[in-house]
N, C-alpha and C positions, 0 to 999 in steps of 0.2 A: 525185283531187281533185274531179272533177265530182260524185262521190257526196256528198262533204262539203258542197259548195256547195248541193246539192239539199236536204239535211237542214237546213242552216242557213237556207235560204230558207223552208222549211216552219216552222221555229222562229219566224222573224220574224212570219209570218202567225198562228201560234198565239198569239204574244205580244200580238196586238191584241184577243183575245176579252174579257178582263176590262175593258179600257177601253171597248170597244164596248157592253158591258152597262151600265157606269157612265154612259155618255152617252145611253143609251136613255131611253124615257119612264118615268114613274112607273107603279107597279102591276105590274112584272115580278117574277118569282120564279125561283130557280134551276131549278125543274122545267119551267116553261113556256118559258123561254129555251132551255134545253137541248133540250127536246122539239122546239120549232120549228126550231132549228138542225139537228137530226138528220133530221127529216122532209124538210126542204128539201135539205140536203147529202147525206143518204144516198140519196135518190131520184136526185139528180144524179149521184152516184157510180155507182149501178147503171146508169143510162142511158149514162154514159160507157163503162162496162165492156161493155155490150151492143154499143155502136157499134164499140168497138175489136175485140171478138171477131168481129163480122161482117166487118170489114175484113181481119182475119188469115185468116179462112176463105176470103175471096175471093182473096187473094194467094197463099195456100198451102193449098189444100183438102186435101192429103194429109199434112199435118204431124201427127206423133205428139203426143198430149196425155196428161198424167198421168191416171191413173184416179181417179175420185171415190170412194175407199174411205172407210171409217169414220173413219180418222185425219184426212185433210185436211178432210172435212166437219165433223168435230168442232172442228178448229182454226179453221176459218172461222167457225163458230158462236161460238167463244170470243172471237174478235176483235170480233164484233158485240156480244156481251154487255159486253165491256170498254169499248168505245167508248160504249155506252149508259150504263153506270154512271158513266163518267168525267165526263159532262156535269154532272149535278146536284151531284156531289161537288166538282168544280172551282169551279163558280159559288157553291156554298155557302161554300167557303173564301175566295174573293175578296170575297164580300158581307159576311162577318163580320170579316175581318182586313185588308181593303184589297187592291187589285190587286197591288201590289208584293209584299207579304208572302205573300199567298195563293198567288201564282204561284211564288214562290221555294220555298216549302215543297213544293208539288206536284211541281215539276220537279226540285227538289234531291234528293228522295228516290228518284226514278225510276231514275237510272243505277245507284245502289248496289243496288237491288232487282233490276234487270235483270242486273247483273253476278253477283249471288248465284245467280239462277236458271240462267243459262248455265253458271256454274261447276259447279253440281250436275248439270246435264244432260250436260255434256261431260267432267266429272271432270278439269278442267285449271285451273290458275291463270291468271288474266288476264295479258295482256302487260304489260311494264313501262311502256310508253307509256300504256296505258289506266289503269293504277293511278296513275301520276304525275299525269296530266291530271285524272282524276276526283278524286283527293285534293285537288289545287289548286282545282278548281272547287267541291268540297264546302266547303272552307274559305271560299271566296268567298260561297257560299250561306249558310253559317252567319253570317258577318259581316253580310251583307245582311239576313238574317232578324232578327238581334238589333238591328241599327241601324235597320231599316226601320219598326219599330213605334212609334218615338218614345217618348212617355211612357205609352202605353196598352198594357197587357198583352194578349197575343194571346188570342183567344177559343178555349178548348179544343175546342169543337165544330167551329169553323172549321179548327183545326189537324188534327183527325182527318179532316175532309172532304178537306183538301188532301193528306194522306198517302194516303188511300184513292184519290184521283185519281192520285197518282204510282204507286201499286202497279198500278192498272188499266192505265196507259199502259205500264208495264214488261212486264206479261204480254202485252199486245197486241203489243209490239215483238218479243218472243221468239217468239210464235206465228207472226207474219208471217215472221220470219226462217226458221223451220222450213219453212213453206210454200214460200218461195222456194228453199230448199235442195232441196226435193222436186221442183222443176221447174215449179212453177206460175207463170204469167205475173203480173207485178206488177199489171196492171189487173184480172185475175181475183181476186187476193188483196184488193185494196183495194175492188173493186166488191162482192164478197160481204159484206165488212165493212159497207160503206155501206148496201147494201140490207137486210141483216138488222137493222142498228141503226135504220133508218127505221121498220121495222115494230114493233120493240120500244119505240120512243119514242112511239108513238101514245098510250098511256095517260097520258104526261106532259102531253099537251095538255088533259086533263081535270082536272089537279091545281091549276088556278088560273084566274084571269080572263085572257082573251086579248083584252080590249078594246083593249089597247095596240097591237095590230096595225092598228087603225083610224087611228092617228096616223102622219104622215109619218116621224117619227123612228123609230117602231117598225118600219115597213116597211124603211127603210134599214138598221137594225140587223139585222133578220131576214135580209135578202138578203146583207149582208156576212158575217154569221156562217155562213149556210147555204151560200154559194157560195165565197167566198174562203178561209174557214178550215176547210172540210171537203173538197170535191172537189179543189180546187187544192192545198191544203196537204198532204193525205194522199196525193195522187198523187206529189207531190215527195218526201214522207217515205218512202213505200214504194219508190219508184224508187231513192232514195239508199241505202235499206237493202239493196238488192241487192249493193252492194259494201262493206258494213260489217257488223260484228257488231251484234247488238241492243244490247249494252252500250255500244259506241262511239256508235251512233246516239242512244241515250238521253242520253249525255253531251253530244252536240252540241246536243240540244234544250234544253240550258241557255241557249242563245241566246234562248229565250223569256223567262226572267226579265229578261235584259238589255233586251229590247224592252219588256216590260211595265213595268219600273221606269222606263225612259226616258219612256214615255208617261205613266206615273203622275206623274212630275215635271213634264213639259212641258205636258201637256194637263189632267190632273186636279189639278195643284198639290198633290200629296201631298208630305209632308216626309220627307226621309231625313237621318239624322244622318251626320256625317263617317265614322263606322265603317261605315255602309252604303255610302257612296261608295267607301271602300276595298275593300269586298266586291265591288262591281261591277268594279273594276280587277283584283282577284285572279281573279274568275270569268272575265273576258275573257282573262286570261293562260292559264288552264286550257284554254279552248276553242282558243286559238291554238296551244298545245302539241299538242293532239289533231289539229288540222288540219294542222300541220307534219308530224306523224307519218304522215299519210296519203300523203306523198310517198315514204315508204320502200318498198322492194320488197315484193311481196305475201308475207305471212306465213301459213303453213298453219294456225297456231293460231286457234281461233275468236274470240279477243278482239282479234286484230290488226286495225288499221285499214287498209282497202284502198281505193284510189282511183286 
């Protein structure tokens, strides 16, 4: 259960990103906001990892550590690339289709993609709990997406951006799960992702005007996105992933659309149709089913929820 709580807490923090951008100053773009978020957050993650590694060496200098062969290095690089690509794609989707709809499409596609990837890698069918919970949550996502757009049709470019963000997050979760299975410490996994993404995101800073950073609202937005939604959120997510399959963790991150939709309604005054409200309820039921399944005894199959 603690693993589930950690991932859900991360999802709540993730769910504040679209609203934070919407409340930010004028002149922001998906590339500049994503770049600033990663440069700040990725650097903080790398620093956190270095500090944690130093403490581990001080406490247990003779502890065995996994070898940095081509496979783990490649997987760590892949997580950095996925996190970097995720940023502009996610913010593109929310900027074109609204926070609620953009977040729902991005996170709604992620569990299914993660489940397919893990199914291919492990050559096993997912557990009954995961299939039931994900099916229920997906229905909720569809209802929320259909009802969340009001009378305005979804922008196709925004939809593609959101789906691309969902795919990036799914690949990131699967790669991190493999690294944890190979014995890598969660802080090492998340720190390498953060440090690599910070370097890769530097070109984003030159993709638009950064004068908004000179405004108080811009500074607050950058610090919140860079610190709360990257080092804190991804440390929680990766720690929770240690006791869950990537598919289960991706399904639990559907708590992000719940948060984003709630903030969109309460803070941004976005309108949701009754059908979308029903979608929120169904989505919440799917997450509750998956969380309840985490109390079951540990299942050796890769899709079983462990907690």
